[in-house]
All heavy atoms as TSV, in Angstrom:
chain	resi	resn	atom	element	x	y	z
A	1	MET	N	N	110.703	86.210	78.790
A	1	MET	CA	C	109.865	85.693	79.854
A	1	MET	C	C	108.496	86.357	79.748
A	1	MET	O	O	108.400	87.575	79.593
A	1	MET	CB	C	110.517	86.016	81.189
A	1	MET	CG	C	109.712	85.607	82.368
A	1	MET	SD	S	110.658	85.897	83.871
A	1	MET	CE	C	109.442	85.401	85.023
A	2	THR	N	N	107.455	85.570	79.806
A	2	THR	CA	C	106.093	86.080	79.746
A	2	THR	C	C	105.452	85.967	81.117
A	2	THR	O	O	105.495	84.905	81.740
A	2	THR	CB	C	105.261	85.284	78.721
A	2	THR	OG1	O	105.885	85.405	77.445
A	2	THR	CG2	C	103.850	85.814	78.642
A	3	LEU	N	N	104.908	87.067	81.592
A	3	LEU	CA	C	104.211	87.072	82.870
A	3	LEU	C	C	102.713	87.095	82.624
A	3	LEU	O	O	102.251	87.620	81.618
A	3	LEU	CB	C	104.605	88.315	83.666
A	3	LEU	CG	C	106.082	88.430	84.024
A	3	LEU	CD1	C	106.367	89.789	84.676
A	3	LEU	CD2	C	106.496	87.305	84.963
A	4	THR	N	N	101.951	86.551	83.566
A	4	THR	CA	C	100.503	86.561	83.450
A	4	THR	C	C	99.897	87.336	84.618
A	4	THR	O	O	100.508	87.455	85.689
A	4	THR	CB	C	99.919	85.137	83.417
A	4	THR	OG1	O	100.306	84.449	84.617
A	4	THR	CG2	C	100.426	84.357	82.224
A	5	VAL	N	N	98.710	87.867	84.383
A	5	VAL	CA	C	98.011	88.627	85.412
A	5	VAL	C	C	97.875	87.773	86.664
A	5	VAL	O	O	97.510	86.607	86.607
A	5	VAL	CB	C	96.624	89.079	84.904
A	5	VAL	CG1	C	95.829	89.720	86.021
A	5	VAL	CG2	C	96.779	90.052	83.735
A	6	GLY	N	N	98.223	88.367	87.800
A	6	GLY	CA	C	98.135	87.681	89.089
A	6	GLY	C	C	99.454	87.149	89.595
A	6	GLY	O	O	99.558	86.772	90.751
A	7	GLU	N	N	100.494	87.130	88.749
A	7	GLU	CA	C	101.797	86.673	89.220
A	7	GLU	C	C	102.457	87.774	90.029
A	7	GLU	O	O	102.257	88.958	89.775
A	7	GLU	CB	C	102.706	86.289	88.055
A	7	GLU	CG	C	102.305	84.973	87.399
A	7	GLU	CD	C	103.317	84.502	86.380
A	7	GLU	OE1	O	103.577	85.261	85.418
A	7	GLU	OE2	O	103.824	83.396	86.538
A	8	CYS	N	N	103.241	87.366	91.035
A	8	CYS	CA	C	103.912	88.321	91.909
A	8	CYS	C	C	105.419	88.154	91.793
A	8	CYS	O	O	105.920	87.068	91.542
A	8	CYS	CB	C	103.458	88.102	93.352
A	8	CYS	SG	S	101.679	88.398	93.549
A	9	LEU	N	N	106.113	89.283	91.986
A	9	LEU	CA	C	107.557	89.295	91.843
A	9	LEU	C	C	108.196	89.990	93.032
A	9	LEU	O	O	107.635	90.898	93.620
A	9	LEU	CB	C	107.957	90.070	90.577
A	9	LEU	CG	C	107.424	89.506	89.273
A	9	LEU	CD1	C	106.253	90.337	88.813
A	9	LEU	CD2	C	108.513	89.536	88.246
A	10	ASP	N	N	109.392	89.541	93.313
A	10	ASP	CA	C	110.228	90.199	94.311
A	10	ASP	C	C	110.933	91.357	93.610
A	10	ASP	O	O	110.736	91.607	92.438
A	10	ASP	CB	C	111.241	89.188	94.856
A	10	ASP	CG	C	111.815	89.601	96.199
A	10	ASP	OD1	O	111.410	90.658	96.725
A	10	ASP	OD2	O	112.661	88.865	96.720
A	11	ASP	N	N	111.776	92.051	94.328
A	11	ASP	CA	C	112.509	93.173	93.747
A	11	ASP	C	C	113.304	92.699	92.530
A	11	ASP	O	O	113.791	91.576	92.486
A	11	ASP	CB	C	113.454	93.747	94.809
A	11	ASP	CG	C	114.058	95.063	94.361
A	11	ASP	OD1	O	113.393	95.797	93.613
A	11	ASP	OD2	O	115.197	95.345	94.760
A	12	VAL	N	N	113.403	93.560	91.519
A	12	VAL	CA	C	114.126	93.231	90.292
A	12	VAL	C	C	115.295	94.212	90.166
A	12	VAL	O	O	115.309	95.093	89.313
A	12	VAL	CB	C	113.185	93.310	89.064
A	12	VAL	CG1	C	113.896	92.829	87.812
A	12	VAL	CG2	C	111.910	92.521	89.297
A	13	ALA	N	N	116.274	94.058	91.043
A	13	ALA	CA	C	117.385	94.993	91.126
A	13	ALA	C	C	118.183	95.078	89.814
A	13	ALA	O	O	118.654	96.147	89.436
A	13	ALA	CB	C	118.306	94.602	92.274
A	14	SER	N	N	118.288	93.951	89.107
A	14	SER	CA	C	119.089	93.933	87.880
A	14	SER	C	C	118.334	94.570	86.718
A	14	SER	O	O	118.925	94.899	85.703
A	14	SER	CB	C	119.443	92.492	87.504
A	14	SER	OG	O	118.295	91.790	87.085
A	15	GLY	N	N	116.999	94.706	86.844
A	15	GLY	CA	C	116.182	95.220	85.761
A	15	GLY	C	C	115.832	94.152	84.742
A	15	GLY	O	O	115.145	94.422	83.762
A	16	VAL	N	N	116.281	92.926	84.973
A	16	VAL	CA	C	115.998	91.817	84.072
A	16	VAL	C	C	115.126	90.803	84.815
A	16	VAL	O	O	115.487	90.329	85.893
A	16	VAL	CB	C	117.309	91.121	83.605
A	16	VAL	CG1	C	117.006	89.944	82.728
A	16	VAL	CG2	C	118.185	92.128	82.881
A	17	LEU	N	N	113.967	90.501	84.240
A	17	LEU	CA	C	113.062	89.536	84.856
A	17	LEU	C	C	113.508	88.116	84.561
A	17	LEU	O	O	113.841	87.783	83.424
A	17	LEU	CB	C	111.638	89.712	84.325
A	17	LEU	CG	C	110.965	91.034	84.617
A	17	LEU	CD1	C	109.592	91.082	83.955
A	17	LEU	CD2	C	110.820	91.252	86.108
A	18	THR	N	N	113.524	87.293	85.610
A	18	THR	CA	C	113.796	85.858	85.456
A	18	THR	C	C	112.814	85.122	86.349
A	18	THR	O	O	112.146	85.729	87.193
A	18	THR	CB	C	115.237	85.493	85.878
A	18	THR	OG1	O	115.362	85.662	87.297
A	18	THR	CG2	C	116.268	86.346	85.153
A	19	THR	N	N	112.743	83.829	86.202
A	19	THR	CA	C	111.867	83.040	87.067
A	19	THR	C	C	112.291	83.145	88.528
A	19	THR	O	O	111.486	82.918	89.433
A	19	THR	CB	C	111.838	81.559	86.633
A	19	THR	OG1	O	113.168	81.055	86.591
A	19	THR	CG2	C	111.184	81.423	85.265
A	20	ASP	N	N	113.531	83.530	88.792
A	20	ASP	CA	C	114.009	83.702	90.156
A	20	ASP	C	C	113.297	84.862	90.854
A	20	ASP	O	O	113.272	84.928	92.088
A	20	ASP	CB	C	115.522	83.957	90.194
A	20	ASP	CG	C	116.318	82.734	89.779
A	20	ASP	OD1	O	115.794	81.601	89.877
A	20	ASP	OD2	O	117.481	82.909	89.364
A	21	ASN	N	N	112.724	85.800	90.088
A	21	ASN	CA	C	112.044	86.938	90.663
A	21	ASN	C	C	110.606	86.614	91.100
A	21	ASN	O	O	110.006	87.359	91.852
A	21	ASN	CB	C	111.969	88.102	89.671
A	21	ASN	CG	C	113.331	88.565	89.227
A	21	ASN	OD1	O	113.688	88.376	88.078
A	21	ASN	ND2	N	114.110	89.138	90.127
A	22	LEU	N	N	110.038	85.494	90.582
A	22	LEU	CA	C	108.672	85.138	90.914
A	22	LEU	C	C	108.578	84.651	92.353
A	22	LEU	O	O	109.432	83.911	92.830
A	22	LEU	CB	C	108.165	84.046	89.965
A	22	LEU	CG	C	108.062	84.429	88.501
A	22	LEU	CD1	C	107.666	83.221	87.662
A	22	LEU	CD2	C	107.058	85.553	88.298
A	23	VAL	N	N	107.526	85.095	93.040
A	23	VAL	CA	C	107.279	84.663	94.412
A	23	VAL	C	C	105.801	84.328	94.575
A	23	VAL	O	O	104.957	84.785	93.810
A	23	VAL	CB	C	107.694	85.730	95.446
A	23	VAL	CG1	C	109.183	85.993	95.411
A	23	VAL	CG2	C	106.908	87.015	95.262
A	24	ASP	N	N	105.492	83.556	95.596
A	24	ASP	CA	C	104.111	83.254	95.949
A	24	ASP	C	C	103.457	84.550	96.420
A	24	ASP	O	O	104.008	85.274	97.254
A	24	ASP	CB	C	104.107	82.206	97.064
A	24	ASP	CG	C	102.723	81.714	97.407
A	24	ASP	OD1	O	101.779	82.535	97.459
A	24	ASP	OD2	O	102.586	80.503	97.644
A	25	CYS	N	N	102.279	84.841	95.895
A	25	CYS	CA	C	101.613	86.099	96.237
A	25	CYS	C	C	101.162	86.157	97.693
A	25	CYS	O	O	100.832	87.241	98.198
A	25	CYS	CB	C	100.422	86.330	95.305
A	25	CYS	SG	S	100.910	86.694	93.608
A	26	ASP	N	N	101.151	85.012	98.380
A	26	ASP	CA	C	100.825	85.013	99.808
A	26	ASP	C	C	102.000	85.523	100.652
A	26	ASP	O	O	101.839	85.825	101.825
A	26	ASP	CB	C	100.429	83.616	100.273
A	26	ASP	CG	C	99.082	83.180	99.708
A	26	ASP	OD1	O	98.246	84.046	99.398
A	26	ASP	OD2	O	98.876	81.953	99.583
A	27	LEU	N	N	103.182	85.593	100.056
A	27	LEU	CA	C	104.375	86.115	100.735
A	27	LEU	C	C	104.529	87.594	100.420
A	27	LEU	O	O	103.987	88.082	99.425
A	27	LEU	CB	C	105.611	85.346	100.262
A	27	LEU	CG	C	105.615	83.839	100.507
A	27	LEU	CD1	C	106.829	83.201	99.836
A	27	LEU	CD2	C	105.600	83.547	102.005
A	28	PRO	N	N	105.281	88.319	101.223
A	28	PRO	CA	C	105.532	89.729	100.892
A	28	PRO	C	C	106.190	89.828	99.509
A	28	PRO	O	O	107.063	89.020	99.171
A	28	PRO	CB	C	106.501	90.185	101.989
A	28	PRO	CG	C	106.289	89.234	103.116
A	28	PRO	CD	C	105.915	87.916	102.473
A	29	HIS	N	N	105.738	90.784	98.718
A	29	HIS	CA	C	106.302	90.953	97.375
A	29	HIS	C	C	106.283	92.426	97.001
A	29	HIS	O	O	105.550	93.227	97.561
A	29	HIS	CB	C	105.541	90.107	96.344
A	29	HIS	CG	C	104.065	90.323	96.319
A	29	HIS	ND1	N	103.225	89.688	97.201
A	29	HIS	CD2	C	103.272	91.099	95.547
A	29	HIS	CE1	C	101.981	90.058	96.954
A	29	HIS	NE2	N	101.987	90.932	95.957
A	30	THR	N	N	107.105	92.763	96.023
A	30	THR	CA	C	107.275	94.141	95.576
A	30	THR	C	C	106.323	94.493	94.435
A	30	THR	O	O	105.787	95.590	94.383
A	30	THR	CB	C	108.723	94.373	95.125
A	30	THR	OG1	O	109.610	93.961	96.179
A	30	THR	CG2	C	108.981	95.822	94.787
A	31	TYR	N	N	106.105	93.547	93.527
A	31	TYR	CA	C	105.309	93.809	92.317
A	31	TYR	C	C	104.272	92.720	92.109
A	31	TYR	O	O	104.466	91.574	92.513
A	31	TYR	CB	C	106.212	93.867	91.075
A	31	TYR	CG	C	107.328	94.868	91.178
A	31	TYR	CD1	C	108.632	94.456	91.427
A	31	TYR	CD2	C	107.085	96.237	91.039
A	31	TYR	CE1	C	109.666	95.375	91.535
A	31	TYR	CE2	C	108.118	97.156	91.147
A	31	TYR	CZ	C	109.399	96.717	91.387
A	31	TYR	OH	O	110.429	97.632	91.498
A	32	GLU	N	N	103.175	93.092	91.433
A	32	GLU	CA	C	102.155	92.142	91.022
A	32	GLU	C	C	101.651	92.531	89.643
A	32	GLU	O	O	101.359	93.696	89.391
A	32	GLU	CB	C	101.005	92.127	92.023
A	32	GLU	CG	C	99.956	91.082	91.712
A	32	GLU	CD	C	98.975	90.859	92.862
A	32	GLU	OE1	O	99.263	91.299	93.994
A	32	GLU	OE2	O	97.942	90.239	92.602
A	33	VAL	N	N	101.562	91.556	88.750
A	33	VAL	CA	C	101.064	91.821	87.404
A	33	VAL	C	C	99.544	91.999	87.509
A	33	VAL	O	O	98.842	91.101	87.945
A	33	VAL	CB	C	101.409	90.662	86.438
A	33	VAL	CG1	C	100.891	90.953	85.044
A	33	VAL	CG2	C	102.918	90.427	86.412
A	34	PHE	N	N	99.065	93.178	87.094
A	34	PHE	CA	C	97.642	93.472	87.214
A	34	PHE	C	C	96.953	93.662	85.876
A	34	PHE	O	O	95.745	93.862	85.808
A	34	PHE	CB	C	97.406	94.697	88.095
A	34	PHE	CG	C	98.030	95.965	87.563
A	34	PHE	CD1	C	97.392	96.730	86.616
A	34	PHE	CD2	C	99.269	96.370	88.038
A	34	PHE	CE1	C	97.963	97.900	86.137
A	34	PHE	CE2	C	99.852	97.537	87.557
A	34	PHE	CZ	C	99.192	98.302	86.603
A	35	GLY	N	N	97.684	93.566	84.785
A	35	GLY	CA	C	97.071	93.711	83.479
A	35	GLY	C	C	98.088	93.437	82.390
A	35	GLY	O	O	99.293	93.335	82.653
A	36	ASP	N	N	97.585	93.294	81.179
A	36	ASP	CA	C	98.466	93.147	80.031
A	36	ASP	C	C	97.773	93.710	78.796
A	36	ASP	O	O	96.573	93.930	78.798
A	36	ASP	CB	C	98.878	91.691	79.812
A	36	ASP	CG	C	97.710	90.789	79.432
A	36	ASP	OD1	O	96.554	91.235	79.465
A	36	ASP	OD2	O	97.962	89.621	79.125
A	37	PHE	N	N	98.558	93.980	77.783
A	37	PHE	CA	C	98.012	94.447	76.508
A	37	PHE	C	C	99.025	94.139	75.415
A	37	PHE	O	O	100.189	93.876	75.685
A	37	PHE	CB	C	97.665	95.943	76.542
A	37	PHE	CG	C	98.834	96.859	76.731
A	37	PHE	CD1	C	99.514	97.385	75.638
A	37	PHE	CD2	C	99.269	97.210	77.996
A	37	PHE	CE1	C	100.593	98.231	75.805
A	37	PHE	CE2	C	100.345	98.050	78.188
A	37	PHE	CZ	C	101.017	98.569	77.078
A	38	THR	N	N	98.546	94.150	74.194
A	38	THR	CA	C	99.387	93.844	73.048
A	38	THR	C	C	99.504	95.079	72.163
A	38	THR	O	O	98.502	95.747	71.896
A	38	THR	CB	C	98.773	92.688	72.224
A	38	THR	OG1	O	98.636	91.551	73.083
A	38	THR	CG2	C	99.631	92.337	71.028
A	39	VAL	N	N	100.698	95.368	71.763
A	39	VAL	CA	C	100.928	96.457	70.823
A	39	VAL	C	C	100.533	95.930	69.440
A	39	VAL	O	O	100.985	94.855	69.042
A	39	VAL	CB	C	102.400	96.907	70.835
A	39	VAL	CG1	C	102.662	97.952	69.771
A	39	VAL	CG2	C	102.784	97.406	72.223
A	40	PRO	N	N	99.685	96.651	68.710
A	40	PRO	CA	C	99.247	96.165	67.402
A	40	PRO	C	C	100.420	95.998	66.433
A	40	PRO	O	O	101.413	96.713	66.509
A	40	PRO	CB	C	98.316	97.263	66.894
A	40	PRO	CG	C	97.967	98.089	68.078
A	40	PRO	CD	C	99.089	97.937	69.052
A	41	ASP	N	N	100.281	95.021	65.537
A	41	ASP	CA	C	101.272	94.834	64.480
A	41	ASP	C	C	101.313	96.067	63.593
A	41	ASP	O	O	100.334	96.808	63.502
A	41	ASP	CB	C	100.932	93.614	63.617
A	41	ASP	CG	C	101.201	92.312	64.334
A	41	ASP	OD1	O	102.012	92.290	65.271
A	41	ASP	OD2	O	100.587	91.289	63.943
A	42	GLY	N	N	102.425	96.276	62.951
A	42	GLY	CA	C	102.555	97.393	62.037
A	42	GLY	C	C	103.852	98.135	62.280
A	42	GLY	O	O	104.724	97.689	63.020
A	43	THR	N	N	103.955	99.283	61.684
A	43	THR	CA	C	105.124	100.121	61.829
A	43	THR	C	C	105.243	100.626	63.259
A	43	THR	O	O	104.252	101.031	63.854
A	43	THR	CB	C	105.037	101.332	60.867
A	43	THR	OG1	O	104.850	100.849	59.540
A	43	THR	CG2	C	106.290	102.177	60.933
A	44	PHE	N	N	106.452	100.570	63.800
A	44	PHE	CA	C	106.686	101.043	65.167
A	44	PHE	C	C	106.331	102.524	65.234
A	44	PHE	O	O	106.897	103.341	64.503
A	44	PHE	CB	C	108.153	100.813	65.542
A	44	PHE	CG	C	108.487	101.267	66.941
A	44	PHE	CD1	C	107.949	100.630	68.050
A	44	PHE	CD2	C	109.344	102.336	67.144
A	44	PHE	CE1	C	108.260	101.039	69.327
A	44	PHE	CE2	C	109.671	102.758	68.425
A	44	PHE	CZ	C	109.123	102.112	69.526
A	45	PRO	N	N	105.412	102.903	66.136
A	45	PRO	CA	C	104.955	104.296	66.197
A	45	PRO	C	C	105.890	105.240	66.940
A	45	PRO	O	O	105.631	106.442	66.995
A	45	PRO	CB	C	103.618	104.185	66.918
A	45	PRO	CG	C	103.787	103.008	67.818
A	45	PRO	CD	C	104.669	102.038	67.040
A	46	GLY	N	N	106.928	104.701	67.549
A	46	GLY	CA	C	107.868	105.522	68.313
A	46	GLY	C	C	107.666	105.343	69.807
A	46	GLY	O	O	106.617	104.915	70.271
A	47	ASP	N	N	108.717	105.671	70.547
A	47	ASP	CA	C	108.694	105.494	72.009
A	47	ASP	C	C	107.596	106.294	72.676
A	47	ASP	O	O	106.947	105.806	73.613
A	47	ASP	CB	C	110.050	105.874	72.606
A	47	ASP	CG	C	111.146	104.876	72.267
A	47	ASP	OD1	O	110.832	103.706	71.949
A	47	ASP	OD2	O	112.343	105.263	72.326
A	48	ASP	N	N	107.382	107.539	72.242
A	48	ASP	CA	C	106.376	108.386	72.898
A	48	ASP	C	C	104.981	107.800	72.743
A	48	ASP	O	O	104.191	107.793	73.693
A	48	ASP	CB	C	106.415	109.813	72.351
A	48	ASP	CG	C	107.667	110.564	72.769
A	48	ASP	OD1	O	108.342	110.132	73.731
A	48	ASP	OD2	O	107.987	111.590	72.129
A	49	ALA	N	N	104.656	107.289	71.564
A	49	ALA	CA	C	103.334	106.692	71.342
A	49	ALA	C	C	103.159	105.410	72.147
A	49	ALA	O	O	102.082	105.168	72.714
A	49	ALA	CB	C	103.120	106.430	69.857
A	50	ILE	N	N	104.205	104.604	72.221
A	50	ILE	CA	C	104.141	103.368	73.009
A	50	ILE	C	C	103.972	103.711	74.485
A	50	ILE	O	O	103.161	103.108	75.186
A	50	ILE	CB	C	105.411	102.515	72.797
A	50	ILE	CG1	C	105.476	102.004	71.356
A	50	ILE	CG2	C	105.482	101.367	73.796
A	50	ILE	CD1	C	104.423	100.979	70.992
A	51	THR	N	N	104.716	104.682	74.976
A	51	THR	CA	C	104.609	105.088	76.381
A	51	THR	C	C	103.219	105.606	76.701
A	51	THR	O	O	102.634	105.237	77.718
A	51	THR	CB	C	105.674	106.157	76.707
A	51	THR	OG1	O	106.981	105.590	76.486
A	51	THR	CG2	C	105.568	106.638	78.144
A	52	ALA	N	N	102.665	106.434	75.839
A	52	ALA	CA	C	101.322	106.989	76.067
A	52	ALA	C	C	100.274	105.880	76.060
A	52	ALA	O	O	99.380	105.848	76.926
A	52	ALA	CB	C	101.008	108.031	75.002
A	53	SER	N	N	100.386	104.958	75.121
A	53	SER	CA	C	99.428	103.841	75.060
A	53	SER	C	C	99.551	102.954	76.299
A	53	SER	O	O	98.550	102.548	76.873
A	53	SER	CB	C	99.689	103.013	73.799
A	53	SER	OG	O	98.810	101.929	73.728
A	54	ALA	N	N	100.766	102.655	76.693
A	54	ALA	CA	C	100.988	101.825	77.879
A	54	ALA	C	C	100.419	102.496	79.128
A	54	ALA	O	O	99.763	101.847	79.943
A	54	ALA	CB	C	102.479	101.543	78.062
A	55	GLN	N	N	100.656	103.781	79.269
A	55	GLN	CA	C	100.157	104.500	80.449
A	55	GLN	C	C	98.628	104.458	80.497
A	55	GLN	O	O	98.040	104.188	81.536
A	55	GLN	CB	C	100.645	105.946	80.417
A	55	GLN	CG	C	100.332	106.712	81.679
A	55	GLN	CD	C	101.109	106.193	82.871
A	55	GLN	OE1	O	102.331	106.042	82.790
A	55	GLN	NE2	N	100.442	105.921	83.963
A	56	GLU	N	N	97.992	104.712	79.357
A	56	GLU	CA	C	96.534	104.705	79.300
A	56	GLU	C	C	95.977	103.312	79.628
A	56	GLU	O	O	95.060	103.185	80.443
A	56	GLU	CB	C	96.095	105.116	77.891
A	56	GLU	CG	C	94.595	105.141	77.697
A	56	GLU	CD	C	94.216	105.534	76.280
A	56	GLU	OE1	O	94.872	106.427	75.704
A	56	GLU	OE2	O	93.272	104.928	75.753
A	57	GLN	N	N	96.549	102.292	79.017
A	57	GLN	CA	C	96.048	100.941	79.232
A	57	GLN	C	C	96.379	100.432	80.634
A	57	GLN	O	O	95.565	99.725	81.245
A	57	GLN	CB	C	96.593	100.009	78.159
A	57	GLN	CG	C	96.020	100.372	76.783
A	57	GLN	CD	C	96.455	99.437	75.713
A	57	GLN	OE1	O	96.074	98.270	75.733
A	57	GLN	NE2	N	97.260	99.921	74.765
A	58	CYS	N	N	97.517	100.789	81.175
A	58	CYS	CA	C	97.876	100.377	82.533
A	58	CYS	C	C	96.962	101.041	83.561
A	58	CYS	O	O	96.541	100.396	84.516
A	58	CYS	CB	C	99.336	100.686	82.835
A	58	CYS	SG	S	100.490	99.561	82.025
A	59	ASN	N	N	96.676	102.322	83.365
A	59	ASN	CA	C	95.784	103.015	84.299
A	59	ASN	C	C	94.399	102.344	84.309
A	59	ASN	O	O	93.820	102.123	85.385
A	59	ASN	CB	C	95.641	104.497	83.921
A	59	ASN	CG	C	96.863	105.281	84.266
A	59	ASN	OD1	O	97.733	104.852	85.033
A	59	ASN	ND2	N	96.979	106.470	83.678
A	60	ALA	N	N	93.878	102.004	83.137
A	60	ALA	CA	C	92.555	101.369	83.062
A	60	ALA	C	C	92.598	99.974	83.701
A	60	ALA	O	O	91.676	99.606	84.442
A	60	ALA	CB	C	92.128	101.263	81.604
A	61	ALA	N	N	93.660	99.213	83.453
A	61	ALA	CA	C	93.775	97.870	84.026
A	61	ALA	C	C	93.898	97.945	85.538
A	61	ALA	O	O	93.326	97.120	86.263
A	61	ALA	CB	C	94.965	97.133	83.418
A	62	PHE	N	N	94.647	98.919	86.045
A	62	PHE	CA	C	94.838	99.052	87.499
A	62	PHE	C	C	93.514	99.375	88.180
A	62	PHE	O	O	93.185	98.793	89.211
A	62	PHE	CB	C	95.890	100.116	87.803
A	62	PHE	CG	C	96.192	100.215	89.279
A	62	PHE	CD1	C	96.908	99.219	89.908
A	62	PHE	CD2	C	95.754	101.306	90.013
A	62	PHE	CE1	C	97.187	99.301	91.271
A	62	PHE	CE2	C	96.053	101.395	91.376
A	62	PHE	CZ	C	96.754	100.394	92.002
A	63	GLU	N	N	92.737	100.275	87.610
A	63	GLU	CA	C	91.442	100.624	88.195
A	63	GLU	C	C	90.521	99.414	88.217
A	63	GLU	O	O	89.781	99.216	89.187
A	63	GLU	CB	C	90.808	101.766	87.418
A	63	GLU	CG	C	91.493	103.098	87.614
A	63	GLU	CD	C	90.896	104.211	86.769
A	63	GLU	OE1	O	89.761	104.068	86.283
A	63	GLU	OE2	O	91.600	105.234	86.613
A	64	ALA	N	N	90.554	98.605	87.182
A	64	ALA	CA	C	89.687	97.418	87.107
A	64	ALA	C	C	90.169	96.309	88.060
A	64	ALA	O	O	89.357	95.515	88.531
A	64	ALA	CB	C	89.650	96.884	85.674
A	65	TYR	N	N	91.447	96.254	88.350
A	65	TYR	CA	C	92.017	95.203	89.174
A	65	TYR	C	C	91.692	95.440	90.642
A	65	TYR	O	O	91.427	94.634	91.408
A	65	TYR	CB	C	93.523	95.121	88.960
A	65	TYR	CG	C	94.180	93.875	89.503
A	65	TYR	CD1	C	93.902	92.632	88.947
A	65	TYR	CD2	C	95.061	93.931	90.559
A	65	TYR	CE1	C	94.516	91.478	89.439
A	65	TYR	CE2	C	95.689	92.779	91.050
A	65	TYR	CZ	C	95.405	91.561	90.489
A	65	TYR	OH	O	96.011	90.426	90.976
């Protein structure tokens, strides 16, 4: 499932995103997509590198949003 910036979701108790989790952003919601980024092609750099990159890019996207 691909989410786009601005989509809102209800609680995801199962940890698996489905279209059932999407809600109208005018209604109360738990989550909102505020940014996205793509991991570059190539050799997998490892979980720690992915986590660090995600944290950095998410922080920048959140501030801009």
